[in-house]
VMD Tcl script that builds the backbone (N, CA, C; Angstrom):
set m [mol new atoms 345]
animate dup $m
set s [atomselect $m all]
$s set {name element resname resid chain x y z} {
  {N N GLN 1 A -3.092 17.158 9.448}
  {CA C GLN 1 A -2.060 16.339 8.831}
  {C C GLN 1 A -2.069 14.952 9.468}
  {N N VAL 2 A -2.146 13.953 8.620}
  {CA C VAL 2 A -2.160 12.565 9.089}
  {C C VAL 2 A -0.762 11.988 8.949}
  {N N GLN 3 A -0.252 11.454 10.033}
  {CA C GLN 3 A 1.048 10.771 9.977}
  {C C GLN 3 A 0.839 9.332 9.564}
  {N N LEU 4 A 1.580 8.894 8.570}
  {CA C LEU 4 A 1.501 7.518 8.088}
  {C C LEU 4 A 2.905 6.930 8.109}
  {N N VAL 5 A 3.025 5.759 8.713}
  {CA C VAL 5 A 4.332 5.129 8.858}
  {C C VAL 5 A 4.295 3.763 8.194}
  {N N GLU 6 A 5.021 3.622 7.080}
  {CA C GLU 6 A 5.063 2.361 6.346}
  {C C GLU 6 A 6.222 1.485 6.831}
  {N N SER 7 A 6.035 0.197 6.684}
  {CA C SER 7 A 7.096 -0.758 6.984}
  {C C SER 7 A 6.883 -2.008 6.147}
  {N N GLY 8 A 7.926 -2.832 6.082}
  {CA C GLY 8 A 7.798 -4.130 5.430}
  {C C GLY 8 A 8.423 -4.249 4.066}
  {N N GLY 9 A 8.967 -3.179 3.526}
  {CA C GLY 9 A 9.621 -3.292 2.229}
  {C C GLY 9 A 10.922 -4.053 2.323}
  {N N GLY 10 A 11.517 -4.322 1.165}
  {CA C GLY 10 A 12.783 -5.036 1.158}
  {C C GLY 10 A 13.079 -5.628 -0.194}
  {N N LEU 11 A 14.041 -6.542 -0.196}
  {CA C LEU 11 A 14.495 -7.226 -1.407}
  {C C LEU 11 A 13.986 -8.660 -1.394}
  {N N VAL 12 A 13.388 -9.079 -2.498}
  {CA C VAL 12 A 12.854 -10.432 -2.590}
  {C C VAL 12 A 13.062 -10.950 -4.012}
  {N N GLN 13 A 13.181 -12.247 -4.140}
  {CA C GLN 13 A 13.320 -12.844 -5.471}
  {C C GLN 13 A 11.956 -12.932 -6.153}
  {N N ALA 14 A 11.986 -12.951 -7.461}
  {CA C ALA 14 A 10.750 -13.116 -8.225}
  {C C ALA 14 A 10.019 -14.376 -7.762}
  {N N GLY 15 A 8.706 -14.249 -7.618}
  {CA C GLY 15 A 7.897 -15.355 -7.132}
  {C C GLY 15 A 7.687 -15.337 -5.626}
  {N N GLY 16 A 8.430 -14.494 -4.948}
  {CA C GLY 16 A 8.336 -14.412 -3.498}
  {C C GLY 16 A 7.215 -13.507 -3.034}
  {N N SER 17 A 7.175 -13.295 -1.719}
  {CA C SER 17 A 6.102 -12.507 -1.101}
  {C C SER 17 A 6.685 -11.488 -0.137}
  {N N LEU 18 A 5.948 -10.412 0.014}
  {CA C LEU 18 A 6.237 -9.404 1.025}
  {C C LEU 18 A 4.906 -8.876 1.559}
  {N N ARG 19 A 4.955 -8.390 2.779}
  {CA C ARG 19 A 3.767 -7.768 3.369}
  {C C ARG 19 A 4.141 -6.376 3.843}
  {N N LEU 20 A 3.455 -5.386 3.308}
  {CA C LEU 20 A 3.648 -4.009 3.730}
  {C C LEU 20 A 2.583 -3.630 4.745}
  {N N SER 21 A 2.979 -2.810 5.703}
  {CA C SER 21 A 2.030 -2.303 6.689}
  {C C SER 21 A 2.141 -0.788 6.778}
  {N N CYS 22 A 1.033 -0.166 7.111}
  {CA C CYS 22 A 0.996 1.286 7.258}
  {C C CYS 22 A 0.204 1.606 8.518}
  {N N LEU 23 A 0.883 2.240 9.455}
  {CA C LEU 23 A 0.261 2.609 10.720}
  {C C LEU 23 A -0.102 4.089 10.672}
  {N N ALA 24 A -1.308 4.401 11.121}
  {CA C ALA 24 A -1.782 5.783 11.158}
  {C C ALA 24 A -2.185 6.116 12.588}
  {N N PRO 25 A -1.234 6.505 13.411}
  {CA C PRO 25 A -1.535 6.745 14.813}
  {C C PRO 25 A -2.294 8.052 15.034}
  {N N GLY 26 A -3.118 8.049 16.056}
  {CA C GLY 26 A -3.709 9.291 16.513}
  {C C GLY 26 A -4.847 9.849 15.691}
  {N N ILE 27 A -5.450 9.043 14.808}
  {CA C ILE 27 A -6.581 9.520 14.019}
  {C C ILE 27 A -7.772 8.579 14.207}
  {N N ILE 28 A -8.947 9.061 13.802}
  {CA C ILE 28 A -10.138 8.202 13.803}
  {C C ILE 28 A -10.069 7.388 12.512}
  {N N PHE 29 A -9.319 6.321 12.569}
  {CA C PHE 29 A -8.918 5.567 11.380}
  {C C PHE 29 A -10.108 5.101 10.564}
  {N N ARG 30 A -11.191 4.715 11.219}
  {CA C ARG 30 A -12.304 4.082 10.516}
  {C C ARG 30 A -12.993 5.017 9.527}
  {N N ILE 31 A -12.789 6.327 9.645}
  {CA C ILE 31 A -13.452 7.256 8.738}
  {C C ILE 31 A -12.622 7.540 7.483}
  {N N TYR 32 A -11.413 6.997 7.426}
  {CA C TYR 32 A -10.527 7.230 6.287}
  {C C TYR 32 A -10.555 6.033 5.329}
  {N N ALA 33 A -10.715 6.311 4.059}
  {CA C ALA 33 A -10.382 5.309 3.055}
  {C C ALA 33 A -8.861 5.271 2.961}
  {N N MET 34 A -8.321 4.101 2.684}
  {CA C MET 34 A -6.874 3.925 2.672}
  {C C MET 34 A -6.439 3.284 1.360}
  {N N GLY 35 A -5.184 3.468 1.035}
  {CA C GLY 35 A -4.718 2.862 -0.202}
  {C C GLY 35 A -3.207 2.779 -0.285}
  {N N TRP 36 A -2.773 2.148 -1.356}
  {CA C TRP 36 A -1.353 2.030 -1.671}
  {C C TRP 36 A -1.131 2.471 -3.116}
  {N N TYR 37 A -0.109 3.275 -3.302}
  {CA C TYR 37 A 0.380 3.646 -4.626}
  {C C TYR 37 A 1.832 3.196 -4.730}
  {N N ARG 38 A 2.348 3.215 -5.937}
  {CA C ARG 38 A 3.768 2.908 -6.118}
  {C C ARG 38 A 4.332 3.772 -7.231}
  {N N GLN 39 A 5.638 3.955 -7.152}
  {CA C GLN 39 A 6.336 4.725 -8.183}
  {C C GLN 39 A 7.662 4.062 -8.493}
  {N N ALA 40 A 7.788 3.613 -9.727}
  {CA C ALA 40 A 9.029 3.013 -10.201}
  {C C ALA 40 A 9.916 4.112 -10.793}
  {N N PRO 41 A 11.224 3.882 -10.851}
  {CA C PRO 41 A 12.133 4.897 -11.396}
  {C C PRO 41 A 11.732 5.318 -12.809}
  {N N GLY 42 A 11.625 6.623 -13.024}
  {CA C GLY 42 A 11.293 7.138 -14.339}
  {C C GLY 42 A 9.838 7.029 -14.730}
  {N N LYS 43 A 9.004 6.581 -13.793}
  {CA C LYS 43 A 7.585 6.409 -14.104}
  {C C LYS 43 A 6.733 7.248 -13.162}
  {N N GLN 44 A 5.484 7.453 -13.564}
  {CA C GLN 44 A 4.549 8.180 -12.713}
  {C C GLN 44 A 4.063 7.300 -11.572}
  {N N ARG 45 A 3.666 7.948 -10.499}
  {CA C ARG 45 A 3.071 7.211 -9.384}
  {C C ARG 45 A 1.742 6.626 -9.844}
  {N N GLU 46 A 1.487 5.368 -9.470}
  {CA C GLU 46 A 0.273 4.699 -9.917}
  {C C GLU 46 A -0.431 4.014 -8.763}
  {N N LEU 47 A -1.744 3.914 -8.913}
  {CA C LEU 47 A -2.556 3.247 -7.909}
  {C C LEU 47 A -2.264 1.755 -7.892}
  {N N VAL 48 A -2.144 1.193 -6.703}
  {CA C VAL 48 A -1.993 -0.251 -6.549}
  {C C VAL 48 A -3.299 -0.856 -6.036}
  {N N ALA 49 A -3.773 -0.335 -4.910}
  {CA C ALA 49 A -4.987 -0.880 -4.298}
  {C C ALA 49 A -5.558 0.129 -3.312}
  {N N THR 50 A -6.873 0.057 -3.132}
  {CA C THR 50 A -7.531 0.874 -2.121}
  {C C THR 50 A -8.520 0.023 -1.333}
  {N N VAL 51 A -8.816 0.477 -0.126}
  {CA C VAL 51 A -9.841 -0.165 0.696}
  {C C VAL 51 A -10.678 0.951 1.324}
  {N N SER 52 A -11.987 0.848 1.127}
  {CA C SER 52 A -12.884 1.899 1.602}
  {C C SER 52 A -13.139 1.763 3.099}
  {N N THR 53 A -13.899 2.705 3.635}
  {CA C THR 53 A -14.235 2.648 5.058}
  {C C THR 53 A -15.093 1.429 5.380}
  {N N SER 54 A -15.819 0.938 4.386}
  {CA C SER 54 A -16.666 -0.242 4.604}
  {C C SER 54 A -15.952 -1.539 4.231}
  {N N GLY 55 A -14.702 -1.433 3.797}
  {CA C GLY 55 A -13.936 -2.635 3.491}
  {C C GLY 55 A -13.946 -3.049 2.033}
  {N N ASP 56 A -14.602 -2.289 1.184}
  {CA C ASP 56 A -14.576 -2.608 -0.248}
  {C C ASP 56 A -13.180 -2.339 -0.803}
  {N N THR 57 A -12.730 -3.215 -1.677}
  {CA C THR 57 A -11.374 -3.106 -2.207}
  {C C THR 57 A -11.379 -2.863 -3.720}
  {N N ASN 58 A -10.296 -2.275 -4.174}
  {CA C ASN 58 A -10.113 -1.994 -5.595}
  {C C ASN 58 A -8.640 -2.201 -5.912}
  {N N TYR 59 A -8.349 -2.814 -7.074}
  {CA C TYR 59 A -6.969 -3.134 -7.423}
  {C C TYR 59 A -6.640 -2.694 -8.843}
  {N N ALA 60 A -5.393 -2.358 -9.050}
  {CA C ALA 60 A -4.901 -2.170 -10.408}
  {C C ALA 60 A -4.914 -3.516 -11.108}
  {N N ASP 61 A -5.173 -3.502 -12.404}
  {CA C ASP 61 A -5.226 -4.766 -13.150}
  {C C ASP 61 A -3.919 -5.545 -13.032}
  {N N SER 62 A -2.819 -4.833 -12.937}
  {CA C SER 62 A -1.510 -5.482 -12.925}
  {C C SER 62 A -1.249 -6.287 -11.651}
  {N N VAL 63 A -2.028 -6.062 -10.595}
  {CA C VAL 63 A -1.784 -6.771 -9.337}
  {C C VAL 63 A -2.949 -7.655 -8.914}
  {N N LYS 64 A -4.047 -7.611 -9.653}
  {CA C LYS 64 A -5.207 -8.427 -9.298}
  {C C LYS 64 A -4.836 -9.895 -9.232}
  {N N GLY 65 A -5.304 -10.553 -8.171}
  {CA C GLY 65 A -5.030 -11.965 -7.997}
  {C C GLY 65 A -3.701 -12.251 -7.316}
  {N N ARG 66 A -2.852 -11.224 -7.164}
  {CA C ARG 66 A -1.556 -11.414 -6.515}
  {C C ARG 66 A -1.437 -10.609 -5.215}
  {N N PHE 67 A -2.047 -9.448 -5.197}
  {CA C PHE 67 A -1.969 -8.564 -4.022}
  {C C PHE 67 A -3.311 -8.527 -3.301}
  {N N THR 68 A -3.256 -8.374 -1.981}
  {CA C THR 68 A -4.466 -8.235 -1.179}
  {C C THR 68 A -4.289 -7.085 -0.200}
  {N N VAL 69 A -5.224 -6.146 -0.236}
  {CA C VAL 69 A -5.205 -5.023 0.706}
  {C C VAL 69 A -6.226 -5.301 1.802}
  {N N SER 70 A -5.867 -4.956 3.031}
  {CA C SER 70 A -6.772 -5.160 4.148}
  {C C SER 70 A -6.555 -4.067 5.188}
  {N N ARG 71 A -7.540 -3.876 6.029}
  {CA C ARG 71 A -7.424 -2.872 7.076}
  {C C ARG 71 A -7.848 -3.464 8.408}
  {N N ASP 72 A -7.246 -2.942 9.472}
  {CA C ASP 72 A -7.591 -3.323 10.832}
  {C C ASP 72 A -7.868 -2.031 11.590}
  {N N ASN 73 A -9.145 -1.708 11.730}
  {CA C ASN 73 A -9.503 -0.436 12.353}
  {C C ASN 73 A -9.115 -0.389 13.834}
  {N N ALA 74 A -9.059 -1.529 14.476}
  {CA C ALA 74 A -8.684 -1.558 15.891}
  {C C ALA 74 A -7.210 -1.208 16.083}
  {N N LYS 75 A -6.400 -1.453 15.058}
  {CA C LYS 75 A -4.959 -1.205 15.157}
  {C C LYS 75 A -4.509 -0.016 14.306}
  {N N ASN 76 A -5.473 0.669 13.687}
  {CA C ASN 76 A -5.134 1.812 12.823}
  {C C ASN 76 A -4.113 1.443 11.755}
  {N N THR 77 A -4.338 0.295 11.137}
  {CA C THR 77 A -3.347 -0.238 10.206}
  {C C THR 77 A -3.999 -0.686 8.909}
  {N N VAL 78 A -3.324 -0.410 7.813}
  {CA C VAL 78 A -3.686 -0.984 6.515}
  {C C VAL 78 A -2.483 -1.774 6.016}
  {N N SER 79 A -2.758 -2.929 5.421}
  {CA C SER 79 A -1.691 -3.814 4.977}
  {C C SER 79 A -1.849 -4.144 3.499}
  {N N LEU 80 A -0.743 -4.520 2.902}
  {CA C LEU 80 A -0.745 -4.965 1.509}
  {C C LEU 80 A 0.067 -6.253 1.432}
  {N N GLN 81 A -0.620 -7.364 1.254}
  {CA C GLN 81 A 0.043 -8.652 1.070}
  {C C GLN 81 A 0.347 -8.828 -0.407}
  {N N MET 82 A 1.611 -9.003 -0.717}
  {CA C MET 82 A 2.041 -9.098 -2.109}
  {C C MET 82 A 2.640 -10.476 -2.359}
  {N N ASN 83 A 1.989 -11.258 -3.200}
  {CA C ASN 83 A 2.451 -12.598 -3.545}
  {C C ASN 83 A 2.840 -12.661 -5.017}
  {N N SER 84 A 3.553 -13.707 -5.367}
  {CA C SER 84 A 3.976 -13.923 -6.759}
  {C C SER 84 A 4.593 -12.659 -7.346}
  {N N LEU 85 A 5.492 -12.082 -6.604}
  {CA C LEU 85 A 6.084 -10.808 -7.010}
  {C C LEU 85 A 6.903 -10.960 -8.290}
  {N N LYS 86 A 6.876 -9.888 -9.090}
  {CA C LYS 86 A 7.579 -9.846 -10.359}
  {C C LYS 86 A 8.584 -8.691 -10.345}
  {N N PRO 87 A 9.615 -8.775 -11.170}
  {CA C PRO 87 A 10.566 -7.650 -11.223}
  {C C PRO 87 A 9.882 -6.318 -11.522}
  {N N GLU 88 A 8.829 -6.341 -12.289}
  {CA C GLU 88 A 8.130 -5.085 -12.617}
  {C C GLU 88 A 7.345 -4.512 -11.447}
  {N N ASP 89 A 7.280 -5.243 -10.337}
  {CA C ASP 89 A 6.671 -4.694 -9.115}
  {C C ASP 89 A 7.659 -3.837 -8.333}
  {N N THR 90 A 8.904 -3.801 -8.761}
  {CA C THR 90 A 9.916 -2.995 -8.091}
  {C C THR 90 A 9.537 -1.519 -8.137}
  {N N ALA 91 A 9.473 -0.902 -6.951}
  {CA C ALA 91 A 9.044 0.494 -6.851}
  {C C ALA 91 A 9.122 0.935 -5.399}
  {N N VAL 92 A 8.945 2.219 -5.195}
  {CA C VAL 92 A 8.686 2.733 -3.853}
  {C C VAL 92 A 7.180 2.700 -3.653}
  {N N TYR 93 A 6.748 2.088 -2.578}
  {CA C TYR 93 A 5.330 1.940 -2.280}
  {C C TYR 93 A 4.933 2.958 -1.209}
  {N N TYR 94 A 3.840 3.668 -1.494}
  {CA C TYR 94 A 3.364 4.731 -0.611}
  {C C TYR 94 A 1.982 4.408 -0.077}
  {N N CYS 95 A 1.804 4.619 1.186}
  {CA C CYS 95 A 0.495 4.519 1.817}
  {C C CYS 95 A -0.196 5.876 1.694}
  {N N ILE 96 A -1.524 5.846 1.514}
  {CA C ILE 96 A -2.280 7.091 1.403}
  {C C ILE 96 A -3.568 6.969 2.188}
  {N N ALA 97 A -3.938 8.066 2.837}
  {CA C ALA 97 A -5.188 8.149 3.591}
  {C C ALA 97 A -6.069 9.209 2.939}
  {N N PHE 98 A -7.324 8.812 2.668}
  {CA C PHE 98 A -8.276 9.721 2.025}
  {C C PHE 98 A -9.384 10.090 3.001}
  {N N TYR 99 A -9.704 11.381 3.058}
  {CA C TYR 99 A -10.875 11.804 3.813}
  {C C TYR 99 A -11.463 13.023 3.130}
  {N N LYS 100 A -12.693 12.898 2.653}
  {CA C LYS 100 A -13.376 13.942 1.887}
  {C C LYS 100 A -12.453 14.413 0.757}
  {N N THR 101 A -12.061 15.651 0.717}
  {CA C THR 101 A -11.236 16.142 -0.389}
  {C C THR 101 A -9.743 16.129 -0.075}
  {N N SER 102 A -9.375 15.662 1.088}
  {CA C SER 102 A -7.964 15.687 1.470}
  {C C SER 102 A -7.329 14.313 1.371}
  {N N ASN 103 A -6.039 14.296 1.181}
  {CA C ASN 103 A -5.308 13.031 1.254}
  {C C ASN 103 A -3.920 13.285 1.832}
  {N N ASP 104 A -3.407 12.278 2.506}
  {CA C ASP 104 A -2.099 12.353 3.144}
  {C C ASP 104 A -1.277 11.140 2.749}
  {N N TRP 105 A 0.016 11.359 2.556}
  {CA C TRP 105 A 0.920 10.325 2.075}
  {C C TRP 105 A 1.940 9.934 3.133}
  {N N GLY 106 A 2.331 8.670 3.102}
  {CA C GLY 106 A 3.455 8.225 3.886}
  {C C GLY 106 A 4.757 8.549 3.177}
  {N N GLN 107 A 5.858 8.173 3.816}
  {CA C GLN 107 A 7.176 8.516 3.273}
  {C C GLN 107 A 7.655 7.524 2.220}
  {N N GLY 108 A 6.994 6.397 2.137}
  {CA C GLY 108 A 7.338 5.398 1.141}
  {C C GLY 108 A 8.266 4.326 1.672}
  {N N THR 109 A 8.147 3.137 1.111}
  {CA C THR 109 A 9.026 2.033 1.450}
  {C C THR 109 A 9.430 1.317 0.164}
  {N N GLN 110 A 10.711 0.998 0.051}
  {CA C GLN 110 A 11.237 0.424 -1.192}
  {C C GLN 110 A 10.957 -1.076 -1.252}
  {N N VAL 111 A 10.451 -1.506 -2.389}
  {CA C VAL 111 A 10.298 -2.925 -2.696}
  {C C VAL 111 A 11.114 -3.211 -3.950}
  {N N THR 112 A 12.027 -4.166 -3.839}
  {CA C THR 112 A 12.863 -4.551 -4.977}
  {C C THR 112 A 12.708 -6.041 -5.210}
  {N N VAL 113 A 12.338 -6.403 -6.439}
  {CA C VAL 113 A 12.144 -7.796 -6.808}
  {C C VAL 113 A 13.214 -8.160 -7.827}
  {N N SER 114 A 14.052 -9.107 -7.468}
  {CA C SER 114 A 15.128 -9.525 -8.363}
  {C C SER 114 A 14.683 -10.700 -9.230}
  {N N SER 115 A 15.214 -10.742 -10.427}
  {CA C SER 115 A 14.834 -11.820 -11.365}
  {C C SER 115 A 15.739 -13.026 -11.231}
}
mol reanalyze $m
mol bondsrecalc $m
mol representation Tube
mol addrep $m
């Protein structure tokens, strides 16, 4: 079981920025692909962005050009820089760690974007 601790959520006005961080203590972080998902009220959880063990990134079309995912293997941390936020970005954001066929989720952090 991988422990994932998210931070950085909050309330921001449309057009603003937030940075989410996810710490994964006590694991060999570099062997895990990492990612962020989100779930808005009444909607299914959806992929936001992923970063592979080699640093390759993948984004949902809805966030391309606005969000940037990055990892710091020395600090066991994956981050999500979110710029030009929109009200439709409002959701609980979850960090996820992938290794072979297993995945582990964080507890989630709320992001609310006001119009």
